[in-house]
N, C-alpha and C positions, 0 to 999 in steps of 0.2 A: 335754316339752309342745311345745317348738318343733319337734322333728322330726315329731310327729304333725301339727301344723299345716302344715308344709311338705309332707308327704306328701299330706294332704287337698287342699291347694292344687294340687299337681301333678297329682293325679287329676281335679280339676275342669277344669284347663286342657286336659288330654288329652281330656275328654268334650266340650268345646266345639268345634263344627266350625270349621276354619280358614276365614276369610274374607279375600278379597283386600283389601289396603289400597292406597291410592293416594297418589302423591306427585308433586311437580314438580321438574323440573330446567330450567335455562335455558341457551341458547347465543345468542350474538350473530349477527345477520345483518349482517355487514360485508363488502360486496363487495370492498373493498380488501384483505381477508385471505383471499380465495377465489382459487382457480385459474381463470382464464379458459379455457373449453374452446372457445368459438366466439364470434365477434363480427363483425358486418357492419352495414351501414346499416339492416337490418330488425329487428335484435335482438341478443341475446347470451345466453350460458349460462355458468354458473359451478359448479364443484364447491366446496362449502363444508364446514366442519367441522360435523358433527351430534353428537348425544349419544353419547359413548363410541364414536366411529367409525362410528355409523349413517350410511349415505350420504344426502347431501342435495345435490340439484341445484336451482339457482335459474335460471329462464329469464325473459327479458323479450322481448316482441314486441308490436308495435302498442300501446305504452305501457301494457302490462299484465304483471304478474308472476305467475309460478307457482312452486310448490315441488313438488319430485318426490322421493319417498323410497324407499329400499330398494336392496337388492343387485341386483335384476333390473329396475331403473327404466329406462324408455325415455323419450326426449324427448317423445314424444306423450302420455305419461300425465298431464301437468300439467293442472291446472285453474286457472282465474282467475275474477275477477268481471267482470260486464258493463261497469262504467264504467272509464275509465282509472284506474290505480291505482299505488301504490307500497307497499312493505313497511315495517312498523315495525322498529325495531332489535333486537328480541328475539323468540326463538322459545321458547315454553313446551312442554316435552315432558311429557306426562302419563304417569306410570309406574304399573305394577301389579306386585305381588309374588305374584300368583296361582300362579306356577310356582315359587315359592321363591326367586326373585331378581328384582331390579327390572328390568323390561323396558318399553320405550316402546310404548304402545298407541295414542296419539293425539297430536296437536300442536294448539297454539292459536297463531295469529299475528294481529296487527292489520294490516289492510289500510287504507290511507288512500285514499279514493275521491275523484275529481274531479267537480265540477259539469259536466254535459254541455254547458252553454251557455258557461261562461267558462273551463273547464279548471283553475280553482282548487280547492284542497282544500276538500271539503265534508263528507264523511262519514268515519266510522271503523267498520269491521266486524271483529269477531272471527271468524275462520274456524277451525272445528274440523275437523281431518282425522283419519280413522281410519287407523291403520297395521296393515294385515293383508296378509300376502303375497298378491299377486294380487288384492287387493280393497281398495286404499287410495284413498280419495277424500274430498272435502268431505262432511261429514255434517250441519253446522249453521252457521247465520250468526246472529250476535248484533249488533245495532246498539249500538256501544259508547258513543255519545252519547245515545241515547234510553233506555238502561236503566242506572240507577244500580248495579245489581248485575250488570253485564255479565260480569265475570271469573268471578263464581260460577256464573252460567248456563253459561258456556262450559266450565268445569271439570266441571259436572255432565253435560253432553252428552258431553264427552270420556270420562268415566268409564263411560259407557253404550256406548261404541264396541264394535265386534266383531260385532255382529248386522246391521249395515247391509249391504244388497246394493247395491253401486255400479252394477250394471247395471240395476236396476229401481226402487230407492227414490229418492224426491225428497229433496233437501237440505231439512232442517228450518229454518224461520225461527223463532227463539225470542224472545219478548218483543215489545216495540214495535219497529217497524222502519220507518225513513224515510231510509235511507242512499242509496237511489236510486229 
């Protein structure tokens, strides 16, 4: 009886189409642990540890930070937010197993944004970045202070990444937004 049940269960599992599952991994953004690539009075760039060796460059210029991903990354590829900003201490890598192994498809990072009048910390924005070779860019902004479910909203946006055209699509603002 047990073998019949096991065989029936195996047949049912094979008949169900495979769906991608999503998961998260986290890395620290600690510039003291990163390799300084360049630094002068106008900014700096660092090579930092990414998820399982995935290249991550951090740049800062004009009091704004950018994250640049991938093996073919160029310094000009970085995006930032309009207000002066700093990065939060953690980078969430959204992973998909659609190809049979866990691969990064997007990241979520918290940017702390400054008030333009005072320069003091004012807002917090979760930035979702799509990771697609030759088409990596910001795809969504979520105001972390205005939305109680900001992390859930960011993960949902990250899990939809891949179809965004960085050359023509506009970054989506999700939920309430008052960060700048």
